[in-house]
C-alpha positions in Angstrom: 0.1 0.0 -0.1 1.4 3.6 -0.7 2.7 5.7 2.1 0.6 9.5 1.8 4.2 10.9 0.6 4.3 8.7 -2.2 3.6 10.5 -5.7 0.5 8.7 -8.0 1.6 5.9 -10.0 0.9 6.2 -13.3 1.8 2.9 -16.1 4.6 0.9 -14.7 6.4 1.5 -18.3 6.4 4.2 -20.4 3.6 4.5 -22.6 4.4 2.3 -25.7 5.0 4.4 -28.8 2.4 3.9 -32.5 4.3 2.1 -34.5 5.1 4.3 -37.7 4.4 0.8 -40.0 0.4 0.8 -41.3 -1.3 -1.5 -39.0 -3.7 -2.7 -42.1 -3.1 -3.9 -45.0 -4.3 -2.4 -48.4 -7.2 -5.9 -48.5 -7.9 -5.1 -45.4 -9.0 -1.0 -45.5 -11.0 -1.9 -48.2 -13.1 -4.5 -46.7 -13.1 -2.6 -43.5 -14.4 0.6 -45.6 -17.2 -1.7 -47.1 -18.1 -2.8 -43.8 -18.5 0.8 -42.6 -20.2 1.6 -45.6 -22.6 -1.2 -45.1 -23.4 0.0 -41.8 -24.2 3.9 -43.0 -25.8 3.0 -45.6 -28.3 0.5 -42.7 -28.1 4.1 -40.8 -29.3 6.3 -43.2 -32.1 4.3 -44.7 -33.5 3.7 -41.4 -34.5 7.4 -41.3 -36.2 7.4 -44.5 -37.3 4.3 -45.9 -40.3 1.9 -46.0 -40.0 -0.3 -49.0 -37.4 -0.6 -51.6 -34.5 -1.5 -49.6 -31.5 -2.0 -51.4 -32.5 0.7 -54.5 -32.9 -1.4 -57.2 -35.2 0.8 -58.7 -35.5 4.4 -58.7 -36.2 5.6 -55.4 -40.2 7.2 -55.1 -42.7 9.0 -53.1 -44.1 5.3 -52.2 -40.9 4.5 -50.3 -40.6 6.9 -48.1 -41.7 7.5 -44.8 -44.5 10.1 -43.9 -42.7 11.5 -40.7 -39.1 11.4 -40.8 -37.4 11.7 -37.9 -34.6 10.4 -35.9 -30.4 11.7 -36.0 -27.7 11.1 -38.7 -25.0 13.2 -37.6 -23.8 10.5 -34.8 -24.5 7.5 -36.8 -21.0 7.3 -39.0 -18.5 8.3 -36.6 -20.1 5.6 -34.4 -20.2 3.3 -37.0 -16.7 3.9 -38.0 -15.7 2.9 -34.4 -17.9 -0.1 -34.0 -16.7 -1.6 -37.0 -12.5 -0.8 -36.0 -13.9 -1.9 -32.4 -15.1 -5.1 -34.3 -11.5 -5.9 -35.8 -10.0 -5.5 -32.3 -12.4 -8.3 -30.6 -11.5 -10.7 -33.2 -7.7 -9.6 -33.6 -7.3 -9.8 -29.9 -10.6 -12.6 -28.7 -11.5 -9.8 -26.4 -14.9 -9.7 -24.5 -16.0 -6.3 -25.4 -19.2 -4.2 -24.6 -20.1 -1.5 -26.3 -21.7 2.2 -24.5 -23.3 4.6 -27.1 -23.2 7.9 -25.1 -23.9 10.3 -27.8 -27.6 7.5 -27.6 -29.5 9.3 -30.1 -27.5 6.7 -33.0 -29.5 4.3 -32.2 -30.1 3.6 -35.7 -26.4 2.7 -35.6 -26.5 0.2 -32.8 -29.1 -1.2 -34.5 -27.6 -1.7 -38.2 -24.3 -3.1 -36.5 -26.3 -5.4 -34.7 -28.3 -6.3 -37.6 -24.9 -6.7 -40.0 -23.7 -9.4 -37.1 -26.5 -11.1 -37.1 -27.8 -10.5 -33.4 -30.5 -8.7 -34.4 -32.0 -11.5 -35.9 -31.6 -13.8 -33.9 -33.2 -11.9 -31.6 -35.8 -10.4 -33.8 -36.3 -13.5 -36.2 -38.5 -11.2 -38.4 -36.2 -9.1 -39.2 -34.5 -11.7 -41.2 -31.2 -11.4 -43.1 -32.6 -11.0 -46.5 -34.2 -8.0 -48.2 -37.3 -8.6 -46.7 -36.0 -8.3 -43.6 -33.9 -5.3 -44.1 -37.0 -4.1 -45.0 -38.7 -4.7 -42.1 -35.8 -3.3 -40.0 -36.1 -0.1 -42.2 -40.0 0.1 -41.5 -39.3 0.3 -37.6 -37.4 2.6 -36.9 -38.9 5.7 -35.5 -42.3 4.2 -36.0 -45.2 3.6 -34.0 -45.4 0.1 -32.7 -41.4 0.0 -34.1 -38.3 1.3 -32.1 -37.4 4.5 -30.5 -34.3 6.4 -32.2 -32.1 5.9 -29.5 -30.4 3.2 -27.9 -32.2 1.5 -25.8 -33.4 -1.9 -23.8 -34.9 -3.2 -27.3 -31.3 -3.0 -28.9 -29.4 -5.8 -28.0 -25.8 -4.9 -26.4 -26.9 -2.1 -25.0 -27.0 -1.3 -21.3 -27.2 2.4 -21.3 -30.5 4.6 -22.7 -29.7 6.9 -25.1 -32.3 9.3 -24.4 -30.4 11.2 -21.8 -27.6 11.8 -22.3 -24.7 12.0 -19.5 -24.5 8.7 -17.9 -22.7 6.5 -20.2 -19.0 6.4 -18.8 -20.6 6.0 -15.0 -22.4 3.1 -16.3 -19.1 1.7 -18.3 -17.5 1.6 -15.0 -20.0 -0.3 -13.2 -20.0 -2.6 -15.8 -16.8 -3.2 -15.4 -16.8 -3.7 -11.7 -15.3 -7.3 -10.5 -15.0 -8.2 -14.4 -11.6 -8.4 -14.5 -11.7 -10.0 -18.4 -14.5 -7.5 -19.5 -14.0 -4.1 -21.5 -16.5 -1.3 -21.8 -15.8 0.3 -25.1 -17.7 3.8 -24.4 -18.0 6.5 -26.7 -18.7 9.8 -25.4 -20.5 12.3 -27.5 -18.8 16.0 -27.5 -22.1 17.3 -26.3 -23.0 14.5 -23.7 -19.4 15.2 -22.2 -20.7 18.7 -21.2 -23.0 17.3 -19.2 -22.6 17.5 -15.3 -22.4 13.7 -14.7 -20.1 13.1 -17.6 -17.7 16.0 -16.6 -17.4 13.9 -13.0 -17.0 10.6 -14.4 -13.7 11.2 -16.1 -12.8 10.6 -12.5 -13.9 7.3 -12.0 -10.6 6.1 -13.2 -9.4 6.7 -9.4 -11.8 3.4 -8.5 -11.1 1.3 -10.8 -8.4 -2.0 -9.7 -6.5 -3.0 -12.5 -5.9 -6.9 -10.2 -10.1 -7.2 -9.7 -11.6 -5.3 -12.3 -12.0 -4.9 -16.0 -11.3 -1.9 -18.0 -12.5 1.3 -19.7 -11.9 2.5 -22.6 -13.3 6.0 -23.5 -13.9 7.1 -26.9 -14.3 11.0 -27.5 -16.6 11.8 -30.3 -15.1 14.8 -31.3 -18.0 15.7 -34.2 -18.1 19.2 -33.6 -21.6 20.2 -32.8 -24.8 19.2 -30.6 -28.0 20.2 -32.0 -28.1 23.5 -32.8 -24.2 25.2 -31.7 -20.8 23.9 -31.4 -19.2 21.7 -28.6 -16.9 23.2 -26.1 -14.5 20.4 -26.6 -14.5 20.7 -30.4 -13.5 24.3 -29.9 -10.4 24.3 -27.8 -7.0 23.3 -28.7 -5.6 20.3 -29.0 -2.7 20.2 -26.3 -5.6 22.2 -24.0 -7.9 18.5 -24.5 -4.5 16.6 -24.1 -3.7 18.5 -20.9 -7.6 18.4 -19.6 -7.3 14.0 -19.6 -4.0 13.9 -18.5 -5.1 16.3 -15.8 -8.4 13.7 -15.1 -5.5 10.3 -14.9 -5.8 9.4 -18.7 -3.3 8.7 -21.6 -5.3 9.9 -24.4 -4.4 9.1 -28.2 -5.9 11.0 -31.0 -7.5 10.0 -34.2 -8.3 13.2 -36.4 -9.2 13.4 -40.2 -12.0 13.3 -42.6 -10.3 11.0 -45.4 -11.5 7.4 -44.5 -8.9 6.0 -46.1 -5.8 7.5 -43.7 -8.2 7.7 -40.8 -8.7 3.8 -41.2 -5.1 3.2 -40.3 -4.6 6.0 -37.6 -7.7 4.0 -36.1 -6.8 0.5 -36.2 -3.2 1.9 -34.6 -5.4 3.5 -31.7 -6.6 0.6 -31.2 -4.1 -1.8 -31.3 -2.3 0.9 -28.8 -4.9 1.1 -26.3 -5.6 -2.7 -26.2 -2.0 -3.5 -25.6 -1.7 -0.9 -23.1 -4.7 -2.0 -20.9 -3.6 -5.7 -21.2 0.1 -4.3 -20.1 -1.1 -2.5 -17.3 -3.5 -5.7 -15.7 -0.6 -7.8 -17.0 1.9 -6.2 -15.0 -0.5 -5.3 -12.1 -1.6 -8.9 -11.8 1.8 -10.8 -11.3 3.1 -8.3 -9.4 0.1 -7.5 -7.2 0.8 -3.6 -7.6 -2.9 -2.1 -7.7 -1.6 1.2 -7.7 -3.3 3.2 -10.0 -2.4 3.6 -13.6 -2.8 6.1 -16.1 -5.4 4.1 -18.6 -5.7 4.8 -21.9 -8.4 6.6 -23.9 -8.9 7.9 -27.7 -10.1 11.0 -29.1 -11.5 10.7 -32.2 -12.7 13.8 -34.4 -14.3 13.4 -37.4 -17.1 15.2 -39.1 -20.7 15.1 -37.9 -22.6 13.6 -40.3 -19.6 12.1 -41.9 -19.7 10.6 -45.8 -23.7 12.3 -45.4 -24.6 15.4 -48.1 -21.9 17.9 -48.3 -24.8 20.7 -48.3 -27.9 21.0 -48.6 -29.4 24.4 -50.6 -26.4 25.8 -50.7 -25.7 25.5 -46.7 -23.4 23.2 -45.4 -24.4 20.2 -43.5 -21.6 17.5 -43.1 -19.7 19.1 -40.9 -22.6 20.9 -39.5 -25.5 21.1 -36.6 -27.6 20.6 -40.0 -26.7 16.9 -39.6 -27.7 16.4 -36.6 -31.3 15.0 -37.4 -32.3 14.2 -40.7 -29.9 15.6 -43.3 -32.5 15.8 -46.4 -35.8 17.5 -45.1 -37.3 15.2 -48.6 -41.0 16.7 -47.3 -40.2 20.5 -47.5 -42.3 20.7 -51.2 -38.6 21.6 -52.6 -38.2 19.9 -56.1 -35.3 17.1 -56.5 -35.5 16.4 -53.2 -35.9 12.6 -53.1 -32.9 12.6 -56.4 -31.1 14.4 -53.4 -31.5 11.5 -51.0 -31.7 8.8 -53.9 -27.8 9.7 -54.8 -26.8 10.2 -51.4 -27.8 6.8 -50.6 -26.0 5.1 -53.7 -23.3 6.3 -52.8 -22.4 3.5 -50.2 -22.9 1.5 -53.2 -24.9 -1.3 -51.5 -25.1 -3.6 -54.5 -21.4 -4.0 -54.0 -22.2 -4.8 -50.4 -25.4 -7.7 -50.3 -26.0 -10.3 -52.7 -29.0 -10.8 -54.6 -30.8 -12.2 -51.6 -30.3 -8.9 -49.4 -27.8 -10.6 -47.5 -24.3 -9.3 -46.6 -21.7 -10.9 -48.5 -19.5 -13.1 -47.1 -16.3 -11.7 -47.4 -17.8 -8.9 -45.0 -18.9 -11.1 -42.6 -16.2 -12.4 -41.4 -14.7 -9.3 -40.6 -17.1 -9.7 -37.6 -17.1 -11.5 -34.2 -18.6 -14.8 -33.8 -21.3 -15.8 -31.0 -20.9 -14.5 -28.0 -18.1 -12.0 -28.9 -20.2 -9.5 -30.8 -21.0 -6.9 -28.7 -24.9 -7.4 -29.3 -24.8 -10.6 -27.9 -22.4 -10.1 -25.5 -24.4 -11.8 -22.3 -22.6 -8.4 -19.9 -25.1 -6.4 -22.0 -28.0 -8.5 -21.3 -27.3 -9.1 -16.9 -30.0 -11.2 -16.1 -28.0 -14.2 -17.9 -25.2 -14.1 -15.5 -27.3 -13.3 -12.5 -26.5 -15.3 -9.2 -28.2 -15.4 -6.2 -26.6 -13.7 -3.2 -25.7 -15.4 -0.3 -27.8 -13.8 2.3 -27.4 -14.8 6.5 -30.5 -15.3 8.2 -31.9 -11.7 9.2 -33.8 -12.7 12.2 -30.2 -13.3 13.9 -29.9 -9.4 13.9 -33.2 -8.8 15.9 -33.5 -6.3 18.6 -35.2 -7.9 21.5 -38.3 -6.1 22.2 -39.6 -7.5 25.5 -42.6 -5.6 25.3 -43.2 -2.3 22.5 -40.8 0.8 23.1 -39.3 -1.1 25.8 -35.9 -0.4 24.3 -34.2 1.4 21.9 -32.1 0.9 18.9 -30.7 3.1 16.1 -32.6 1.4 13.2 -29.6 1.5 10.7 -27.0 0.4 13.0 -28.5 -2.9 13.0 -29.3 -3.0 9.1 -25.4 -2.6 9.0 -24.6 -5.5 10.6 -26.7 -7.5 8.1 -24.8 -5.5 5.3 -21.9 -5.8 7.0 -22.5 -9.5 6.9 -23.5 -9.8 3.4 -20.3 -8.8 2.0 -18.2 -11.2 3.7 -20.4 -14.3 3.0 -20.3 -12.9 -1.2 -16.8 -11.8 -0.6 -15.5 -14.9 -2.8 -18.3 -14.5 -5.6 -17.4 -10.8 -5.9 -21.1 -9.6 -6.7 -22.2 -7.6 -4.1 -21.2 -3.9 -3.6 -22.5 -1.0 -1.1 -22.6 2.4 -2.7 -22.9 6.4 -1.2 -21.4 9.4 -1.7 -19.7 9.7 1.5 -22.4 9.1 3.8 -22.3 5.4 4.7 -20.9 6.2 8.4 -23.0 9.5 8.5 -26.1 7.1 7.9 -24.8 4.6 10.9 -23.7 1.4 8.6 -20.3 1.9 10.0 -20.3 -2.3 10.6 -20.2 -2.7 7.0 -16.2 -1.6 7.4 -15.4 -4.1 9.5 -15.6 -6.3 6.6 -14.9 -4.4 3.8 -13.1 -0.6 3.1 -13.9 2.1 1.0 -12.4 1.7 -2.8 -9.3 3.9 -3.1 -6.1 3.7 -5.9 -4.3 6.4 -4.5 -1.9 7.2 -1.5 -3.4 6.3 1.7 -2.7 8.2 4.7 -2.4 6.3 7.6 -2.8 8.0 10.4 -5.2 10.7 8.8 -7.6 8.1 6.3 -9.8 5.4 7.5 -11.5 2.6 6.1 -9.9 3.0 2.9 -8.4 0.0 0.5 -7.8 -0.6 -2.9 -9.8 -3.7 -2.6 -12.8 -1.9 -0.6 -16.4 -3.6 -1.6 -18.0 -0.1 -0.3 -18.0 2.8 -3.1 -18.8 6.0 -1.1 -15.4 7.7 -1.4 -16.1 10.3 -4.1 -19.2 12.9 -3.1 -20.6 12.7 -6.4 -24.6 11.1 -6.2 -24.5 11.1 -9.9 -21.7 8.3 -9.8 -22.9 6.3 -7.0 -26.7 6.1 -9.3 -24.6 5.4 -12.5 -22.2 2.7 -11.3 -24.8 1.0 -9.2 -27.0 0.8 -12.5 -24.2 -0.6 -14.7 -23.0 -3.3 -11.6 -26.5 -4.0 -12.0 -27.1 -4.3 -15.4 -24.5 -6.7 -16.1 -25.4 -9.3 -13.4 -24.8 -8.1 -9.8 -26.1 -6.7 -6.5 -26.0 -3.4 -4.9 -27.3 -1.2 -2.3 -27.1 2.8 -2.8 -27.5 4.4 0.9 -27.7 8.3 0.9 -29.6 11.3 2.7 -33.2 11.7 1.8 -32.8 15.1 0.5 -29.8 14.8 -1.2 -31.0 11.9 -3.3 -33.0 14.0 -5.5 -30.3 14.7 -6.7 -30.6 12.1 -9.1 -34.5 12.0 -9.6 -33.6 11.9 -13.4 -31.6 8.6 -13.2 -34.1 7.1 -11.3 -36.8 8.0 -13.7 -34.5 6.4 -16.9 -33.8 3.4 -15.1 -38.1 2.5 -14.4 -38.0 3.2 -18.1 -35.2 0.5 -18.8 -37.2 -1.9 -16.2 -40.6 -1.0 -17.4 -39.6 -1.7 -21.8 -37.7 -4.7 -20.0 -40.5 -6.3 -19.2 -42.6 -6.1 -22.1 -39.2 -8.2 -24.1 -38.9 -12.0 -23.3 -35.2 -12.0 -24.2 -34.3 -9.3 -21.4 -33.5 -11.5 -18.6 -34.5 -10.1 -14.6 -31.5 -8.3 -13.2 -31.4 -7.6 -9.6 -33.2 -4.8 -8.1 -32.0 -1.2 -7.3 -32.0 -0.6 -3.4 -32.1 2.7 -1.6 -31.6 3.1 1.8 -32.9 6.4 2.7 -31.9 7.9 6.6 -30.5 11.1 7.7 -34.0 12.0 7.0 -36.7 14.7 7.1 -37.5 14.8 10.7 -33.8 14.3 11.8 -31.9 17.2 11.2 -30.6 18.0 14.4 -27.4 20.3 13.2 -28.6 21.0 9.3 -31.9 22.5 8.3 -34.2 23.3 6.1 -31.4 22.2 3.1 -32.2 18.9 4.5 -35.5 18.6 4.7 -36.9 16.7 1.7 -39.1 13.6 1.6 -40.0 14.8 -2.1 -37.8 11.4 -3.5 -41.1 9.5 -2.4 -43.8 11.5 -4.6 -41.1 11.1 -7.4 -41.0 7.7 -7.5 -44.4 6.6 -6.0 -45.8 8.7 -9.8 -43.7 5.4 -11.7 -45.6 2.6 -12.9 -47.2 0.3 -10.2 -45.4 -2.9 -11.2 -42.0 -1.0 -10.9 -41.7 0.7 -7.8 -42.1 -0.1 -3.5 -42.1 2.5 -1.2 -41.3 1.0 2.4 -41.2 3.1 5.7 -40.2 1.0 8.6 -40.9 2.0 11.9 -38.0 0.0 13.8 -35.3 -2.2 13.0 -36.7 -5.1 12.8 -39.0 -3.9 10.1 -36.0 -2.9 8.5 -34.4 -6.1 8.7 -37.6 -7.9 7.4 -37.7 -5.1 4.5 -34.2 -5.0 3.4 -34.0 -8.7 3.1 -37.3 -9.2 0.9 -35.4 -6.3 -1.3 -32.1 -7.6 -1.5 -33.5 -10.7 -3.0 -36.1 -9.2 -5.5 -35.4 -8.7 -9.1 -36.5 -6.3 -11.4 -38.2 -3.6 -8.6 -36.9 0.4 -7.7 -37.0 -0.4 -3.9 -36.9 2.6 -1.8 -36.7 2.4 2.1 -36.8 5.7 4.6 -35.7 5.2 7.5 -34.1 5.9 11.4 -30.7 6.5 11.7 -30.8 7.6 15.7 -31.9 5.8 18.7 -35.2 5.4 18.6 -37.8 2.7 20.7 -38.4 -0.5 19.2 -41.6 -2.0 18.7 -42.4 -5.1 17.1 -41.0 -8.6 17.8 -38.8 -10.3 15.0 -41.9 -12.2 14.8 -44.4 -9.6 14.7 -42.0 -7.6 12.5 -42.3 -10.1 9.8 -46.1 -10.6 9.9 -46.2 -6.6 10.0 -43.9 -6.5 7.0 -45.3 -9.1 4.7 -49.0 -7.6 5.4 -47.5 -3.7 4.0 -50.5 -2.5 6.8 -51.9 -3.4 10.1 -53.9 -3.0 13.5 -51.7 -2.4 16.3 -53.5 -4.0 18.6 -51.2 -3.7 21.4 -52.1 0.0 21.1 -55.0 0.5 20.1 -58.3 -0.1 22.9 -61.1 -0.8 20.3 -60.6 -4.6 21.4 -62.7 -5.5 17.8 -65.5 -2.8 17.4 -65.9 0.2 15.9 -63.7 2.8 17.3 -64.4 6.1 17.9 -61.1 7.1 15.8 -58.1 5.3 13.4 -55.2 7.0 14.3 -52.9 6.3 11.2 -48.8 6.3 10.9 -46.4 6.0 8.5 -42.7 6.6 8.8 -40.4 6.5 12.2 -40.9 9.7 13.5 -44.9 9.6 12.5 -44.8 6.5 14.1 -43.4 7.7 17.5 -45.7 10.6 17.6 -48.3 8.9 16.8 -48.0 6.4 20.0 -47.6 9.7 22.3 -50.5 10.5 20.9 -52.6 7.5 21.9 -50.8 7.6 25.0 -51.9 11.1 26.0 -55.3 10.3 24.5 -55.7 7.1 26.4 -54.5 9.0 29.6 -56.8 11.7 29.5 -59.6 10.2 27.5 -59.9 6.7 28.7 -63.6 5.9 27.1 -62.1 7.0 23.5 -62.0 3.5 21.8 -59.0 4.2 19.3 -57.7 1.9 16.7 -53.6 2.6 15.6 -52.9 1.2 12.1 -49.4 1.7 10.9 -48.3 1.3 7.4 -44.9 0.1 6.2 -45.5 -0.1 2.2 -46.6 3.0 1.5 -48.3 1.4 -1.9 -50.8 -0.4 0.0 -53.2 3.0 0.4 -53.3 2.7 -3.1 -56.0 1.0 -4.6 -56.0 -2.5 -6.1 -56.6 -1.9 -9.2 -54.0 0.6 -9.4 -51.5 -1.2 -7.6 -50.3 -5.0 -7.1 -50.3 -4.4 -3.4 -53.3 -1.7 -3.0 -55.8 -2.8 -0.6 -59.3 -4.0 -1.9 -62.4 -1.6 -0.6 -62.9 -4.4 2.0 -59.6 -4.8 3.3 -59.5 -0.8 3.5 -63.0 -0.7 5.7 -61.5 -3.5 7.5 -58.8 -1.0 8.5 -60.2 2.5 8.4 -64.1 1.7 9.2 -66.3 3.0 6.2 -67.0 6.0 8.2 -65.2 7.1 11.3 -62.8 10.0 11.3 -59.1 9.1 9.9 -55.8 10.7 11.4 -52.9 10.1 9.8 -49.4 11.2 10.6 -47.5 10.6 7.1 -43.6 10.7 6.9 -43.7 12.9 3.6 -45.7 15.6 1.9 -49.4 15.5 2.3 -50.1 15.5 -1.1 -48.7 11.8 -1.8 
């Protein structure tokens, strides 16, 4: 372990130079360029065509979609990168997945999946012939078809392409505890301006070259966003290089607009990057030296809309923001548009690429990886295929002994921490469980997890000033970024592992939008039989709205419950356990579940404990129930129902009931506690919801109800 005074180690040896000799033969360049043309042709045709997929007759109005939507600008660059990654996979026998950060170029990734056959294997109706190609084009951005961005529908994708900024964090999560995996992550230069992506460059500080895989970022500088230039594209080569070196990367540049020399440059850059990754990992794994290396990355500069129309109506399109979406507006009423489109599409010479049946010619099919080495068929991108159950301890062994309600106090999250500690220990060999949090694990009273593992930290450690840091830590809470914790955990889950995210209740709102995107992902996956279930996304939220001793208004916001409750009923679950035994029961259920977003809001301070473990298990299984020991209605109609949900509302409700019992002993009170918030929805709206009969049996038909709720009353 390095001492505090030691400098950060970079690569064990000096960076290898790229060979001056071209890495590709003339025949290889010709073949790779043809494959790239095929991918570009398929990408462009998905935007426009309903029929005549191979242009075997002159293009006509009836061959075109009535509404043409989608994105072109990022596609040729991504196709270029993807095609060269295929070459590297074959040459080095790589286990690699692809993350499309620019996102909107879903047609490019679909085109690549189609060319290597992985798309047709999952969707047999999209066959490898002219009829299948026609269906491929028709479905894109079409009612009942597929979206324009990479999505769960896209084989090989673990990154939704609609909302930008999360690709690099997902990539790092994917390679954690996957020592043989490389995640090639294409980062759009517009995407690079988002806050989560800007923070994600520092994820390399948490990658262990011995136990983790590698991320190969490829920054795609095509110059423009939707209608503005990008920041990275306008700063100097030297400034970009200094930026990434300052972030701990070793960048290599591939720049140009002429395809032939660009093929040589890209092949050389990828050869260098793969060899660097292999060298770094071999050194670390043979020497045992896990000190942080300087990982390779590629800066790829090419024109936006490369190989597309040079200009339309005298205005530049290729290399301009005008190529971002639809480069040729064929339905704008101007004459000659269809001819312009046909001229562009024929420039890819599809007759050279596909045979009479409409199938990719054999010499090009041979360029793609085979079987699970294809990025569209890699099982890591369908993580449920690799998911294994966690080894879990018996949660009852951690119970708080409760001789009678309220007789003892305990810190709920501290009790849970003992369970999570042993969860880490039991799964240490399988390396499929991690704890995530933005520097709040100790504050949330989960400190006992550090008895099993330290925090992941790859830089120098000061043995005097630091605590609980280690290069192989299972606790990912040394970076103060909710975005990174969420993104890493999503990538970890999507590739077949388990985890939990602990945070302050108020500040989990920072990832509201990321949670929405994950909920959408799960919703769509449920409609895709080939997508296997993944482990649930589990939140432990403490330091809650009612427990702000020295903080204040800024730390008080229970609105995450409102936000999540608006999502699909078959995806979200909300739990507010009133004591430690209920928290143990709820968490044990959640950590074993699949395809849900589970939110547990709990207490970290010493609180009275109410239920024995047997009572807690029964109560949590039901999700709601009458606390007979706190009620005095004795099975008859009460005068009032006192309901509560949440740790502090439960405490205050029971205090109020105690006062009422003393001053108004004749008042018949029924106490109802809610642990599963979704129980309060009608059964027709949520599978956990109460029927009308069950609701009336708890709350009566006409008696007053006083409900003390943890969050906002509108929920």
